[in-house]
N, C-alpha and C positions, 0 to 999 in steps of 0.2 A: 443695932446692925440690921441692914436690910437683907432679907432673904432673896434668892434668885427670883422668886415669884413677885416680890415687891418691886424689884428692879425692873422686871418685865412689865408689870402693870404701869410703872412710872413711864417707861419708854412708850407704851401704847398710848398713855394719856398725852404725852408730848406730841406724838405723831398725830393724834386726833386733832390737835390744834394746828400743827404745822402742815399737814398734808390733807387738805380738803379734796374729796373726790366727788365727781359729778355722777349722777345716776346713770348716764350713758357710758361712763367708764373711760373715755378718751379725752376728757377735758383736762386742762392743766392750769395751774396757778403760777404765774411767773414769779410770785413772791417766794415760792418754795425754794429752799436752798439746800446746800449739802448737809445741813443738820439732820435731815431725814436719813441720810446714809448711816448715821450712827445707830439707828434702830434696826438696821438690816442684818446685824450679826446674829448668830444663833449658837446655842450650846452644842448643837449637833454638828458633826463634822461631815464635809462633803465626801471624805474617804469612806464614810459609812453608807453612802448612797449606792444601792444596787438596783439596776433596772429589773422590772418584773418580766421574767421570761417564762412564766408558768401559766398565769391566768388568761382566760379568754375574755373578749369584750362583752359588755361595755366596760371601759376603764374610767373611773372617776378621776378628777384632779386630785393630786396628793396633798396631804396636810403639811408635810415637812418642806415647805417651799424654800426657806433660806438655804438649806443644805443642797437641794436639787438645783437651785439657781447657781450656786457656787460650783457645783459639779459640772454645770454646762458652760462654765467659764464666763458667767455674767454676774452683774451686781444688781442688788435691789436698791431702789430709791425712787425719786420723782421721775416721771416719764421724760424721755428726751424730746426735744423740740426741733432738733436740726434736720431730722428726716422722719417722715411718717407715711407708711404705706401698709397695704393689707393683702398679702397673698391668701389664697383660699386652699384648703386641704380637704380632700374627700378620700375616705378609706372604705374599701369594700373587701370583706372577707367571706368566702364561701357564698357569694352572691348577696350578702346582707350589708347594708350601709352601717358603718360604725360611727357613732357620734364622737366629735371632738369636744370635750367638756369645756364649760366656761372656767375661767380663773386659773388656768395653767400659768405659772410664773407670776401669780398675784398672791402676796402674803396675806392670809385672812386675818392675822393679828394686827398688822400695821397698815394694810392697804398699799404698801410699797410694791413696785412692779419691776420686773426685768425689762430689758429692751425688746424681748420677744415674749409675747403673752397672748392670752385669749380673754375675751369678756363674754361673748355669746357662745351658744352651743351649736353654731351653724358652720363651723370649719374656718371661720375668719381668724387669721393670725395677725395680730397687731405688732408692727415693727415701729418702735418709737425710739430712735437712736439719738444719742447726745452729740454725735459727730457725723457729718456728711460723709458717706462712703464706707461707713462701718459695714462689715460683711457678717451675715448670720446664716446658719444652716438649719435644715430640717432636724438634724440630730440634736441640736440645742433645744428645740421644742420638745422632742421626745425624751431627752434627759430630764428636763424639768417635769414632764408628765410622769416620768418614772417607768416608761414602757420601753422595752428593748426593741430596737429597730436595726435590722441587718438585711443583707441581700436575700436571706432565706427565712426571715422570721419577723413577726410583729407581735410583741408580747408573747403569749403562749401559743399563738397560731403559727404553725410551721408549714413551709412549702413541702410538697411531695418531692420525692427523690427526682433529681434532674430539673426541678422547677425553681423559680426565684420570684421574689416580690416584683410585680410589674410596676414600674414607675414612669409616669408621664408628667411633663411640664408643658402646659399650654398645648397638650395633645401630642407632643413629640416624645417618643420613648427616650428614657435616660438610663444608660447602662451603669453598672457599678453599684457602689454602696449608697443606698438611698439617704443614709444619715449625712452624707457629705454634700447633698444637694443644696446649693446656695439659694436663699430666699430672695425674691425680687418683686418689684412693684407689678401689679396687675397680673400676677402669676396664678395659674390654677394647677395645683398639684394633685395627682391621683395616685394612690397606692392601692394595688389590687393583689389579693392573694387568693388563688383558686382553691 
């Protein structure tokens, strides 16, 4: 009888053959098929995923990627090829730049990715969708990152009384909940918390 560890190792071995990754991160192999999706399940439940609302930056990419991707309403698998664009995210808290880590939405065990993920640590968000016109939000990135994002809080950093997280998209102020901000091509998003 195979133990869960043996089954997991077998899935990783299959994925290593089925899902070749390029060093740059955004390459794709058209031969990759839906078999990779079978490796994206996890024993952890997305219901167990709780965003970090306590710690201050910097925030690393989390290790429980499958559960966080599921909590964001996304799937892990081969990268989509129908649409590919790169919004940029800059975060400033108390005048200090906060890094957006590499590998948000990338499963370290299998290399499978969600449609919204990062590779670099420079704020580049990679959108690689399976369907033209799929819509994604900043909240989905933060859910995968495991960091709480609200109108008054980013992780454990909270706005002072009467203040909110300042959000701009291409220099234009965006009111409301920053988590609902739709990600778009050639977009530069800034989150600032004084």
